[in-house]
DOVODO-843210 format. One record per residue (C-alpha): residue number from 1; residue in one letter; x, y, z. Coordinates in steps of 0.05 Angstrom, whole numbers, always signed. Example, Ala and Ser with C-alpha at 12.3 -4.5 7.8 and 13.67 -1.06 7.14 Angstrom:
2
     i   aa       c1       c2       c3
     1    A     +246      -90     +156
     2    S     +273      -21     +143
//
This chain:
769
     i   aa       c1       c2       c3
     1    M    +1678    +1630      -80
     2    S    +1631    +1572      -67
     3    K    +1657    +1503      -47
     4    F    +1630    +1476     -112
     5    Y    +1675    +1522     -154
     6    V    +1735    +1507     -110
     7    F    +1723    +1433     -121
     8    L    +1715    +1444     -196
     9    I    +1780    +1483     -202
    10    V    +1819    +1432     -161
    11    S    +1790    +1375     -202
    12    V    +1809    +1409     -268
    13    L    +1880    +1421     -243
    14    F    +1886    +1349     -218
    15    F    +1863    +1318     -283
    16    S    +1906    +1367     -323
    17    C    +1967    +1345     -284
    18    E    +1948    +1272     -293
    19    T    +1940    +1284     -367
    20    S    +2009    +1317     -372
    21    K    +2040    +1258     -336
    22    N    +2013    +1210     -387
    23    T    +2032    +1246     -450
    24    Q    +2095    +1204     -459
    25    K    +2093    +1166     -524
    26    N    +2136    +1105     -537
    27    L    +2147    +1093     -610
    28    V    +2185    +1033     -637
    29    V    +2221    +1046     -703
    30    N    +2250     +993     -750
    31    N    +2291    +1033     -801
    32    S    +2320    +1101     -815
    33    E    +2258    +1126     -851
    34    E    +2215    +1111     -791
    35    L    +2267    +1141     -745
    36    N    +2270    +1207     -784
    37    D    +2195    +1212     -785
    38    A    +2191    +1200     -710
    39    I    +2243    +1255     -698
    40    D    +2205    +1303     -743
    41    H    +2142    +1294     -701
    42    A    +2173    +1285     -632
    43    Q    +2144    +1323     -573
    44    P    +2170    +1331     -502
    45    D    +2169    +1266     -463
    46    D    +2169    +1223     -526
    47    V    +2214    +1161     -527
    48    I    +2236    +1135     -595
    49    I    +2258    +1063     -589
    50    L    +2306    +1033     -640
    51    K    +2290     +960     -654
    52    N    +2347     +914     -634
    53    G    +2393     +895     -691
    54    N    +2448     +921     -736
    55    W    +2434     +991     -761
    56    E    +2484    +1002     -818
    57    N    +2501    +1069     -850
    58    L    +2456    +1106     -802
    59    E    +2457    +1182     -796
    60    I    +2417    +1206     -736
    61    N    +2401    +1280     -742
    62    F    +2367    +1291     -675
    63    K    +2333    +1358     -688
    64    A    +2279    +1368     -636
    65    N    +2264    +1405     -572
    66    G    +2246    +1376     -505
    67    T    +2242    +1413     -439
    68    E    +2280    +1408     -374
    69    N    +2230    +1360     -342
    70    H    +2205    +1329     -406
    71    P    +2263    +1311     -452
    72    I    +2258    +1274     -517
    73    T    +2295    +1207     -517
    74    I    +2323    +1160     -570
    75    K    +2341    +1093     -539
    76    A    +2357    +1022     -557
    77    E    +2302     +970     -548
    78    T    +2351     +934     -504
    79    P    +2414     +971     -479
    80    G    +2470     +948     -525
    81    G    +2422     +912     -570
    82    V    +2427     +965     -625
    83    I    +2492     +962     -664
    84    I    +2509    +1025     -704
    85    S    +2557    +1004     -760
    86    G    +2581    +1024     -829
    87    V    +2587    +1099     -843
    88    S    +2545    +1126     -787
    89    Q    +2541    +1185     -740
    90    L    +2497    +1220     -688
    91    K    +2483    +1295     -686
    92    F    +2444    +1334     -634
    93    G    +2409    +1397     -657
    94    G    +2362    +1422     -603
    95    N    +2348    +1425     -529
    96    Y    +2338    +1372     -475
    97    L    +2352    +1311     -519
    98    V    +2376    +1243     -494
    99    V    +2407    +1184     -531
   100    D    +2413    +1120     -491
   101    G    +2441    +1050     -500
   102    L    +2473    +1051     -569
   103    H    +2535    +1011     -590
   104    F    +2578    +1041     -645
   105    K    +2625     +989     -675
   106    G    +2646     +960     -741
   107    G    +2648    +1026     -779
   108    Y    +2668    +1099     -779
   109    A    +2637    +1168     -787
   110    K    +2640    +1216     -845
   111    G    +2654    +1272     -796
   112    N    +2653    +1263     -721
   113    V    +2619    +1202     -691
   114    V    +2577    +1242     -642
   115    D    +2568    +1317     -652
   116    F    +2530    +1363     -606
   117    K    +2514    +1407     -666
   118    L    +2473    +1392     -728
   119    D    +2493    +1457     -762
   120    D    +2506    +1529     -741
   121    E    +2432    +1541     -733
   122    H    +2416    +1478     -694
   123    I    +2463    +1469     -634
   124    G    +2455    +1419     -578
   125    N    +2441    +1448     -509
   126    H    +2424    +1408     -447
   127    C    +2433    +1344     -488
   128    T    +2459    +1277     -463
   129    L    +2493    +1215     -492
   130    T    +2490    +1161     -439
   131    N    +2496    +1086     -427
   132    S    +2529    +1077     -496
   133    V    +2593    +1048     -526
   134    I    +2639    +1072     -581
   135    E    +2694    +1022     -597
   136    D    +2744    +1016     -654
   137    F    +2703    +1064     -696
   138    N    +2764    +1088     -734
   139    K    +2769    +1123     -801
   140    M    +2805    +1084     -855
   141    E    +2869    +1125     -853
   142    R    +2909    +1145     -791
   143    D    +2916    +1217     -814
   144    D    +2842    +1226     -827
   145    S    +2824    +1266     -765
   146    D    +2759    +1263     -726
   147    R    +2731    +1264     -656
   148    W    +2688    +1210     -629
   149    V    +2650    +1259     -586
   150    Q    +2650    +1333     -605
   151    F    +2619    +1381     -554
   152    W    +2587    +1447     -575
   153    G    +2534    +1490     -542
   154    R    +2522    +1490     -467
   155    H    +2503    +1442     -411
   156    N    +2514    +1378     -451
   157    T    +2532    +1312     -417
   158    L    +2571    +1248     -434
   159    S    +2556    +1198     -379
   160    N    +2564    +1124     -365
   161    C    +2595    +1108     -432
   162    Y    +2652    +1063     -453
   163    I    +2697    +1093     -506
   164    G    +2760    +1057     -529
   165    G    +2804    +1037     -587
   166    K    +2815    +1102     -625
   167    T    +2878    +1100     -668
   168    N    +2869    +1155     -719
   169    R    +2887    +1229     -712
   170    G    +2846    +1273     -667
   171    P    +2827    +1273     -593
   172    T    +2775    +1222     -573
   173    I    +2733    +1276     -539
   174    R    +2737    +1349     -556
   175    I    +2702    +1411     -528
   176    D    +2698    +1469     -576
   177    L    +2689    +1542     -555
   178    K    +2689    +1578     -621
   179    G    +2633    +1628     -612
   180    N    +2596    +1661     -554
   181    E    +2543    +1607     -555
   182    H    +2596    +1555     -536
   183    I    +2632    +1590     -478
   184    N    +2612    +1585     -405
   185    N    +2587    +1517     -427
   186    H    +2586    +1477     -362
   187    H    +2591    +1411     -399
   188    R    +2596    +1347     -358
   189    I    +2638    +1285     -373
   190    I    +2620    +1237     -317
   191    N    +2622    +1163     -298
   192    N    +2654    +1140     -363
   193    H    +2706    +1087     -378
   194    F    +2759    +1111     -428
   195    G    +2809    +1065     -459
   196    P    +2849    +1034     -482
   197    R    +2874    +1085     -531
   198    P    +2936    +1055     -563
   199    P    +2997    +1098     -580
   200    K    +2983    +1138     -643
   201    G    +3055    +1147     -665
   202    G    +3049    +1222     -671
   203    A    +3014    +1282     -642
   204    S    +2939    +1294     -634
   205    G    +2923    +1231     -595
   206    E    +2892    +1260     -532
   207    T    +2834    +1225     -498
   208    I    +2801    +1291     -478
   209    Q    +2818    +1360     -505
   210    L    +2781    +1420     -476
   211    G    +2786    +1477     -526
   212    D    +2846    +1496     -567
   213    S    +2902    +1547     -562
   214    Y    +2862    +1600     -600
   215    T    +2804    +1599     -551
   216    S    +2848    +1585     -491
   217    M    +2829    +1648     -454
   218    A    +2754    +1632     -458
   219    P    +2716    +1607     -397
   220    S    +2691    +1535     -403
   221    Y    +2672    +1510     -333
   222    T    +2673    +1437     -358
   223    L    +2669    +1383     -305
   224    V    +2707    +1318     -315
   225    E    +2688    +1274     -256
   226    N    +2689    +1201     -234
   227    N    +2717    +1172     -298
   228    L    +2765    +1114     -307
   229    F    +2822    +1126     -356
   230    E    +2853    +1058     -370
   231    E    +2914    +1050     -415
   232    C    +2901    +1116     -449
   233    N    +2968    +1117     -485
   234    G    +2953    +1159     -547
   235    E    +3004    +1213     -530
   236    V    +3035    +1250     -472
   237    E    +2970    +1288     -457
   238    I    +2914    +1243     -433
   239    I    +2873    +1305     -418
   240    S    +2893    +1371     -449
   241    S    +2859    +1429     -415
   242    K    +2861    +1490     -460
   243    T    +2808    +1535     -429
   244    N    +2791    +1568     -363
   245    F    +2756    +1544     -300
   246    N    +2753    +1470     -314
   247    Q    +2747    +1418     -258
   248    F    +2778    +1349     -257
   249    K    +2752    +1311     -197
   250    N    +2753    +1240     -171
   251    N    +2780    +1208     -234
   252    V    +2825    +1147     -238
   253    F    +2884    +1146     -285
   254    Y    +2907    +1073     -288
   255    K    +2969    +1052     -326
   256    S    +2959    +1108     -376
   257    E    +3021    +1132     -413
   258    G    +3013    +1206     -406
   259    S    +2989    +1260     -359
   260    L    +2932    +1307     -341
   261    V    +2959    +1372     -371
   262    T    +2938    +1444     -361
   263    R    +2964    +1459     -431
   264    H    +2932    +1527     -441
   265    G    +2881    +1567     -402
   266    N    +2879    +1582     -328
   267    Y    +2845    +1568     -261
   268    C    +2835    +1493     -265
   269    T    +2817    +1453     -204
   270    I    +2848    +1384     -201
   271    E    +2821    +1349     -139
   272    G    +2812    +1279     -112
   273    N    +2843    +1241     -170
   274    Y    +2883    +1176     -169
   275    F    +2944    +1167     -213
   276    I    +2966    +1094     -212
   277    G    +3028    +1066     -247
   278    D    +3061     +998     -245
   279    G    +3130    +1018     -220
   280    V    +3161     +995     -286
   281    N    +3134    +1037     -344
   282    K    +3168    +1105     -346
   283    N    +3116    +1133     -394
   284    I    +3060    +1133     -342
   285    G    +3054    +1204     -316
   286    G    +3015    +1247     -268
   287    I    +2999    +1321     -273
   288    R    +3037    +1371     -317
   289    V    +3027    +1444     -301
   290    I    +3028    +1504     -348
   291    N    +2995    +1573     -342
   292    T    +2962    +1608     -283
   293    G    +2919    +1599     -222
   294    H    +2911    +1524     -217
   295    T    +2891    +1488     -153
   296    I    +2918    +1417     -145
   297    I    +2892    +1385      -81
   298    N    +2875    +1318      -48
   299    N    +2905    +1276     -104
   300    Y    +2939    +1209      -96
   301    F    +2999    +1184     -136
   302    C    +3027    +1113     -133
   303    N    +3082    +1074     -168
   304    L    +3098    +1129     -218
   305    I    +3170    +1130     -243
   306    G    +3164    +1176     -303
   307    E    +3212    +1234     -314
   308    S    +3208    +1304     -342
   309    F    +3142    +1312     -380
   310    R    +3116    +1247     -350
   311    S    +3137    +1257     -278
   312    P    +3084    +1253     -222
   313    L    +3084    +1329     -217
   314    A    +3117    +1366     -275
   315    V    +3117    +1442     -269
   316    M    +3141    +1471     -334
   317    N    +3182    +1530     -355
   318    G    +3146    +1579     -400
   319    I    +3165    +1622     -459
   320    P    +3172    +1696     -445
   321    K    +3116    +1733     -483
   322    S    +3093    +1665     -507
   323    P    +3054    +1658     -572
   324    Q    +2983    +1636     -558
   325    N    +2996    +1565     -580
   326    R    +3060    +1552     -541
   327    Y    +3077    +1552     -466
   328    N    +3057    +1608     -417
   329    Q    +3094    +1617     -352
   330    V    +3069    +1581     -291
   331    T    +3044    +1630     -238
   332    D    +3000    +1629     -176
   333    V    +2992    +1553     -171
   334    V    +2975    +1515     -107
   335    V    +2996    +1443      -97
   336    A    +2969    +1421      -29
   337    Y    +2946    +1360      +11
   338    N    +2970    +1309      -40
   339    S    +3001    +1241      -25
   340    Y    +3057    +1207      -63
   341    V    +3074    +1134      -51
   342    N    +3134    +1100      -84
   343    C    +3140    +1153     -138
   344    K    +3209    +1169     -167
   345    S    +3230    +1242     -161
   346    P    +3157    +1263     -154
   347    W    +3166    +1338     -159
   348    Q    +3201    +1366     -220
   349    F    +3206    +1440     -235
   350    G    +3230    +1477     -296
   351    V    +3210    +1419     -340
   352    G    +3221    +1432     -414
   353    V    +3276    +1484     -405
   354    N    +3312    +1486     -472
   355    T    +3359    +1545     -470
   356    D    +3414    +1500     -494
   357    Q    +3378    +1493     -561
   358    K    +3376    +1567     -577
   359    D    +3421    +1555     -637
   360    V    +3370    +1513     -673
   361    L    +3304    +1541     -646
   362    P    +3273    +1611     -654
   363    A    +3264    +1654     -592
   364    S    +3189    +1639     -594
   365    E    +3206    +1567     -575
   366    I    +3256    +1579     -519
   367    R    +3226    +1560     -451
   368    S    +3265    +1602     -401
   369    A    +3210    +1632     -356
   370    I    +3213    +1596     -289
   371    P    +3151    +1583     -246
   372    I    +3134    +1639     -198
   373    R    +3086    +1648     -139
   374    T    +3076    +1573     -134
   375    I    +3062    +1540      -67
   376    V    +3075    +1467      -51
   377    A    +3046    +1454      +18
   378    N    +3019    +1401      +65
   379    N    +3038    +1342      +20
   380    T    +3066    +1274      +39
   381    V    +3118    +1232       +3
   382    Y    +3131    +1160      +24
   383    N    +3181    +1112       -8
   384    S    +3191    +1040      +13
   385    K    +3261    +1046      -16
   386    A    +3304    +1109      -14
   387    D    +3297    +1153      -76
   388    S    +3358    +1189     -102
   389    L    +3324    +1256     -108
   390    I    +3255    +1280      -86
   391    V    +3256    +1348     -120
   392    V    +3286    +1354     -190
   393    T    +3305    +1424     -211
   394    H    +3314    +1430     -286
   395    D    +3322    +1505     -275
   396    K    +3319    +1554     -217
   397    I    +3262    +1545     -167
   398    E    +3266    +1611     -130
   399    G    +3193    +1624     -149
   400    V    +3169    +1560     -113
   401    T    +3153    +1560      -39
   402    F    +3151    +1495       +2
   403    K    +3112    +1492      +67
   404    S    +3097    +1434     +116
   405    N    +3113    +1376      +70
   406    A    +3131    +1310     +104
   407    I    +3178    +1260      +70
   408    N    +3196    +1189      +90
   409    N    +3253    +1172      +43
   410    Q    +3278    +1115      +87
   411    G    +3336    +1157     +109
   412    G    +3358    +1174      +39
   413    Y    +3377    +1243      +17
   414    F    +3326    +1294       -4
   415    N    +3334    +1367      -23
   416    A    +3354    +1412      +34
   417    V    +3297    +1461      +22
   418    E    +3258    +1498      +75
   419    G    +3188    +1468      +79
   420    L    +3211    +1396      +68
   421    S    +3220    +1355     +132
   422    A    +3240    +1283     +146
   423    S    +3187    +1240     +178
   424    N    +3185    +1167     +200
   425    F    +3111    +1156     +184
   426    E    +3091    +1088     +156
   427    V    +3035    +1068     +110
   428    K    +2988    +1009     +104
   429    A    +2952     +980      +44
   430    I    +2876     +985      +41
   431    S    +2877     +959      -31
   432    E    +2929     +935      -81
   433    N    +2945    +1007     -101
   434    I    +2924    +1051      -43
   435    Y    +2967    +1062      +19
   436    I    +2947    +1108      +76
   437    P    +2987    +1130     +137
   438    T    +2984    +1085     +198
   439    E    +2983    +1145     +245
   440    S    +2969    +1219     +244
   441    L    +3029    +1260     +224
   442    N    +3053    +1309     +275
   443    V    +3061    +1366     +225
   444    E    +3025    +1432     +231
   445    P    +2991    +1446     +165
   446    Y    +3008    +1510     +129
   447    V    +2949    +1556     +124
   448    G    +2953    +1596      +60
   449    F    +2903    +1641      +24
   450    D    +2838    +1603      +12
   451    F    +2866    +1540      +46
   452    D    +2806    +1544      +93
   453    K    +2763    +1524      +34
   454    I    +2797    +1456      +30
   455    T    +2747    +1424      +78
   456    E    +2751    +1350      +59
   457    D    +2803    +1298      +43
   458    L    +2808    +1250      -15
   459    F    +2755    +1204      +15
   460    G    +2707    +1260      +32
   461    N    +2724    +1261     +106
   462    S    +2720    +1329     +140
   463    R    +2784    +1366     +155
   464    A    +2750    +1407     +209
   465    S    +2773    +1367     +269
   466    N    +2834    +1331     +241
   467    N    +2868    +1370     +186
   468    N    +2924    +1320     +174
   469    I    +2972    +1336     +117
   470    G    +2970    +1293      +55
   471    A    +2908    +1268      +20
   472    F    +2882    +1228      +80
   473    V    +2860    +1254     +147
   474    S    +2842    +1187     +178
   475    T    +2884    +1126     +191
   476    E    +2822    +1082     +182
   477    A    +2790    +1073     +114
   478    I    +2756    +1020      +72
   479    N    +2778    +1001       +2
   480    P    +2745    +1051      -45
   481    E    +2747    +1000     -102
   482    I    +2771    +1051     -152
   483    L    +2784     +997     -204
   484    D    +2716     +965     -199
   485    K    +2695     +974     -272
   486    S    +2622     +968     -255
   487    K    +2627    +1039     -228
   488    Y    +2642    +1067     -296
   489    G    +2610    +1062     -364
   490    P    +2547    +1025     -383
   491    S    +2526     +967     -338
   492    W    +2510     +923     -398
   493    F    +2579     +925     -430
   494    S    +2645     +891     -412
   495    Q    +2710     +901     -449
   496    E    +2736     +834     -425
   497    Q    +2739     +782     -480
   498    N    +2736     +707     -471
   499    T    +2801     +675     -492
   500    S    +2796     +608     -526
   501    E    +2848     +554     -520
   502    V    +2905     +561     -570
   503    Q    +2898     +513     -628
   504    T    +2955     +489     -673
   505    F    +2941     +478     -747
   506    E    +2994     +434     -780
   507    V    +3009     +447     -854
   508    G    +3053     +406     -900
   509    P    +3087     +424     -967
   510    G    +3036     +432    -1022
   511    E    +2979     +451     -974
   512    D    +2946     +519     -973
   513    I    +2976     +561     -917
   514    Q    +2926     +617     -927
   515    K    +2867     +570     -917
   516    K    +2894     +549     -849
   517    I    +2906     +622     -830
   518    D    +2834     +638     -847
   519    E    +2809     +580     -805
   520    A    +2851     +600     -745
   521    Q    +2828     +646     -689
   522    N    +2867     +700     -653
   523    G    +2927     +669     -617
   524    D    +2929     +605     -657
   525    V    +2992     +573     -688
   526    I    +3005     +552     -759
   527    L    +3058     +498     -755
   528    L    +3095     +485     -820
   529    S    +3128     +417     -830
   530    A    +3198     +412     -859
   531    G    +3203     +421     -934
   532    S    +3197     +472     -990
   533    Y    +3134     +513    -1000
   534    S    +3118     +552    -1063
   535    V    +3074     +613    -1051
   536    L    +3047     +655    -1109
   537    N    +3000     +702    -1072
   538    S    +3009     +744    -1009
   539    L    +2991     +711     -943
   540    E    +2941     +760     -913
   541    I    +2947     +771     -838
   542    S    +2888     +805     -804
   543    K    +2890     +772     -736
   544    A    +2940     +753     -682
   545    I    +2974     +691     -710
   546    T    +3039     +652     -705
   547    V    +3071     +619     -765
   548    K    +3129     +575     -745
   549    A    +3171     +517     -769
   550    K    +3164     +449     -738
   551    T    +3240     +445     -741
   552    K    +3280     +509     -743
   553    G    +3312     +524     -810
   554    E    +3281     +465     -847
   555    T    +3219     +501     -873
   556    I    +3232     +541     -936
   557    I    +3180     +588     -966
   558    N    +3195     +609    -1037
   559    Y    +3155     +671    -1055
   560    N    +3145     +684    -1129
   561    G    +3087     +733    -1126
   562    E    +3078     +794    -1170
   563    T    +3131     +848    -1168
   564    G    +3122     +894    -1108
   565    T    +3077     +847    -1069
   566    A    +3094     +819    -1000
   567    L    +3098     +747     -977
   568    F    +3065     +768     -911
   569    E    +3016     +824     -922
   570    L    +3000     +856     -855
   571    H    +2929     +883     -849
   572    P    +2896     +923     -792
   573    K    +2894     +880     -730
   574    G    +2946     +834     -762
   575    F    +2995     +815     -708
   576    L    +3044     +764     -736
   577    N    +3096     +721     -702
   578    V    +3144     +685     -748
   579    D    +3192     +633     -720
   580    G    +3244     +587     -750
   581    L    +3229     +598     -824
   582    V    +3273     +608     -886
   583    L    +3241     +660     -931
   584    Q    +3266     +665    -1003
   585    G    +3246     +721    -1051
   586    N    +3256     +734    -1125
   587    N    +3290     +802    -1116
   588    S    +3227     +841    -1135
   589    T    +3182     +824    -1076
   590    K    +3178     +840    -1003
   591    A    +3182     +792     -944
   592    F    +3136     +833     -899
   593    A    +3095     +896     -914
   594    S    +3036     +935     -888
   595    L    +2979     +953     -934
   596    K    +2990    +1017     -975
   597    E    +2924    +1046     -951
   598    N    +2865    +1034     -905
   599    M    +2910    +1016     -845
   600    F    +2855    +1041     -799
   601    T    +2885    +1008     -737
   602    H    +2950     +977     -712
   603    F    +2989     +917     -735
   604    G    +3049     +882     -703
   605    L    +3108     +839     -724
   606    N    +3156     +794     -687
   607    V    +3207     +755     -729
   608    N    +3252     +704     -694
   609    N    +3302     +651     -716
   610    T    +3288     +666     -789
   611    A    +3329     +675     -852
   612    I    +3306     +728     -902
   613    R    +3340     +723     -970
   614    G    +3335     +755    -1038
   615    F    +3278     +804    -1027
   616    N    +3272     +875    -1052
   617    F    +3250     +894     -981
   618    A    +3256     +853     -918
   619    L    +3204     +899     -888
   620    K    +3165     +957     -918
   621    V    +3118     +999     -876
   622    Y    +3077    +1049     -914
   623    K    +3053    +1118     -894
   624    Q    +2998    +1119     -841
   625    A    +3011    +1047     -820
   626    F    +3031    +1039     -747
   627    A    +3055     +982     -703
   628    E    +3067     +989     -629
   629    H    +3122     +935     -633
   630    I    +3165     +909     -690
   631    T    +3220     +860     -669
   632    F    +3272     +821     -707
   633    A    +3313     +773     -664
   634    N    +3363     +718     -682
   635    T    +3349     +732     -755
   636    S    +3391     +742     -817
   637    I    +3375     +788     -874
   638    L    +3418     +770     -934
   639    N    +3426     +794    -1005
   640    C    +3367     +842    -1003
   641    E    +3361     +908    -1040
   642    N    +3329     +941     -978
   643    G    +3327     +921     -905
   644    L    +3277     +950     -856
   645    E    +3245    +1012     -884
   646    L    +3199    +1054     -840
   647    S    +3209    +1124     -868
   648    E    +3148    +1148     -905
   649    E    +3122    +1196     -851
   650    I    +3157    +1255     -884
   651    N    +3102    +1307     -870
   652    D    +3145    +1327     -809
   653    K    +3085    +1330     -762
   654    G    +3117    +1284     -710
   655    D    +3089    +1219     -739
   656    Y    +3127    +1154     -745
   657    N    +3111    +1081     -762
   658    T    +3127    +1042     -698
   659    E    +3135    +1058     -625
   660    Y    +3188    +1004     -613
   661    L    +3235     +978     -666
   662    T    +3280     +925     -635
   663    I    +3336     +886     -671
   664    K    +3374     +836     -629
   665    N    +3425     +783     -648
   666    C    +3414     +794     -722
   667    E    +3458     +794     -784
   668    F    +3452     +842     -843
   669    N    +3496     +820     -901
   670    N    +3496     +852     -970
   671    V    +3436     +896     -957
   672    K    +3446     +952    -1006
   673    Q    +3404    +1009     -977
   674    N    +3353    +1026     -924
   675    V    +3388     +976     -880
   676    I    +3350    +1005     -821
   677    D    +3311    +1068     -839
   678    Y    +3266    +1094     -784
   679    Y    +3242    +1166     -789
   680    R    +3206    +1218     -747
   681    G    +3205    +1290     -769
   682    G    +3183    +1354     -735
   683    Y    +3192    +1379     -663
   684    D    +3139    +1341     -624
   685    E    +3136    +1330     -549
   686    S    +3067    +1298     -550
   687    T    +3094    +1228     -559
   688    I    +3149    +1183     -535
   689    G    +3183    +1197     -601
   690    G    +3201    +1127     -622
   691    N    +3249    +1075     -594
   692    L    +3304    +1039     -632
   693    I    +3347     +985     -601
   694    V    +3401     +951     -642
   695    E    +3438     +901     -599
   696    N    +3490     +847     -611
   697    S    +3480     +848     -686
   698    V    +3528     +844     -745
   699    F    +3528     +888     -807
   700    I    +3572     +867     -865
   701    N    +3580     +897     -934
   702    S    +3516     +936     -929
   703    G    +3492    +1007     -944
   704    G    +3531    +1017    -1009
   705    K    +3472    +1049    -1045
   706    E    +3451    +1093     -986
   707    K    +3450    +1164    -1015
   708    N    +3465    +1200     -950
   709    G    +3522    +1153     -934
   710    I    +3493    +1132     -866
   711    L    +3484    +1058     -852
   712    I    +3431    +1062     -796
   713    N    +3383    +1121     -807
   714    H    +3341    +1141     -748
   715    R    +3331    +1216     -758
   716    G    +3286    +1247     -706
   717    I    +3277    +1184     -664
   718    V    +3283    +1204     -590
   719    N    +3306    +1139     -558
   720    V    +3363    +1103     -594
   721    T    +3410    +1050     -566
   722    L    +3465    +1017     -607
   723    I    +3501     +967     -563
   724    D    +3550     +909     -573
   725    N    +3545     +909     -649
   726    T    +3597     +895     -702
   727    F    +3602     +937     -765
   728    K    +3649     +907     -817
   729    S    +3667     +929     -887
   730    N    +3606     +973     -898
   731    P    +3619    +1024     -954
   732    V    +3588    +1084     -917
   733    K    +3612    +1149     -888
   734    L    +3576    +1140     -821
   735    V    +3548    +1081     -784
   736    A    +3499    +1127     -748
   737    L    +3486    +1200     -732
   738    L    +3463    +1206     -659
   739    W    +3420    +1262     -631
   740    G    +3458    +1285     -570
   741    A    +3403    +1327     -539
   742    K    +3358    +1266     -536
   743    N    +3366    +1196     -509
   744    N    +3412    +1170     -564
   745    S    +3472    +1128     -544
   746    A    +3523    +1080     -574
   747    V    +3561    +1032     -528
   748    N    +3614     +979     -540
   749    N    +3607     +975     -616
   750    T    +3662     +947     -660
   751    I    +3673     +986     -725
   752    I    +3718     +959     -779
   753    N    +3724     +997     -845
   754    S    +3654    +1024     -838
   755    G    +3658    +1098     -824
   756    S    +3642    +1122     -754
   757    I    +3588    +1139     -704
   758    I    +3582    +1213     -690
   759    T    +3537    +1255     -646
   760    E    +3503    +1320     -666
   761    Q    +3479    +1354     -602
   762    N    +3422    +1396     -630
   763    L    +3389    +1365     -690
   764    K    +3353    +1417     -733
   765    L    +3282    +1394     -748
   766    T    +3222    +1427     -781
   767    L    +3178    +1466     -733
   768    M    +3108    +1436     -728
   769    Y    +3074    +1497     -698
//
């Protein structure tokens, strides 16, 4: 071949490559019609740019096909400058597609917010949502289920996103494996910031769910890595792994009320994660283990004091011949090279054993199969104060082997089990939450099967020359800055909100209270002067606000609204503090009530130093409304037909209306029915299960119309405390029926002519599953 032809061929190839490099087309679109047209004509390397602004009621059906090196991208003109609001959603239907820089807020989706499937014929593969935000994008009803990100297909990615504020039913993120085209999917969830997710008040509030029980034997190979989970409190399972071969690596779980749970499926790797509590909240958990073949290595646990399901390491009992959707026996699990600092009773085995409930549960619910072939080796436990018990055995632990674990319990007792040894090692802080040993521990590591493959520690240091036990091989380390939020989520977004100085709006008799409430901002105070106020329409509360009397007991609000309406109508995001008022009804109205529908997110109520008189209901909370806290303190409820009624969640699916109902130093006098009625139905271990405290309160001549003859009804509520109360002349059979198998107690109560308090050990409830 002549030099001329060689030159010609090289030139053609060069200019062809240059041409392919410059085929990228940037197209700015201004509305949905232009967007749809751009998608229809998109070619590999094209970038479709959404003009900054509010895009309301937008349905993005991203049906196109890029290539591995030349994807098709939809992006915001400026990251975060495009707001997706109203009834909107995003669906991927093709290959190598990228969506970048969108902000979903101020709306909800008809189906899922983001779906990696357009329809059964157009599934997303090798698609990415990145650098985006989904916040408070809740459906209008709590029971209306959705997912904010629904994975289908294979090799899809969620990266560098902030996702927080989900309050309705359904996991925030879900990976689906229904069909061969969705298994072996190798999805990636990386570098995201999740949370907060407030308590849902019922099941199905996970932050991430990988599969479901019916596909639990399918291989997924999903990677969840380098994410921050902050205050993910939806339910007991922050992450629910329900498929095989998933990896959870280098994530931070910070003050999240729940655990990483291997709920179904097998062969998970849980490596290099941080579980950080506050040393106060018992609901903050660690890792809960179910099923077979999991590897739990190089993790760090600090200031966790949860118990049972929420303990730092909870290894469960299984059900013999378990149904697919229940609890399989734990077998062949390795727990090695982990470090526990100031964690209460960090290792708990046989969690969930319930053989004592065989009289009220079917055999398919009885968890009696103990863990077997489980190794706990080369771990360290350090307590600055002696713990009462390091290992908690809810059942037999003969199937668990302990090897080369070092414990400094400050001289306190720990279980006399082979493989646990006392050590005087000390720790030093390299950050507020991370403590590492001050010296190498003189403990020979146990070498089990495949232990040679554990080649690095939590910080990535090699174990080749110094294979120290615990998560750290070196006594020198720099602060890894695990709570630096700039490492997670989109760089353009911050969840931090500027707080303005609290303002006080003074109102006198005859002035419009609602007008001042509307003018106020979150946190402001409406101060009512002494006198009598006549109110004919509900005061609507949709922000955090305080309404208080200038002088306690000298501000009287007479409410003469329409029958069935409420003086204070609590809307979503309505967090009301009331202090020092006298509230007078007309026997047909309510003092406080949630909306009957469209309670798409939480409300809250705190009533203090207040008299509530002559109402049909002192408080009425409707179905699907939820408050994390409702408190009545130093308050009297007099001559009302109904007291505090929170009992409309009768679908028996584990739902309830408030997480914490607290009554302290109150008086209930001549309240005819529903004096306190707080209900949760259905066996559900996914949530705290409700909390009722009634303390130092007086109940007189109340409950006469209660059909079941019980003064205080709290059926199904897990945590109940009745302490230092007086019950006098109440025409009922029982003051309360306590659930003995749960955390129900009655202490130092005085009962005069009011029936009794009895305990039923095993309360029979409707099965949810």
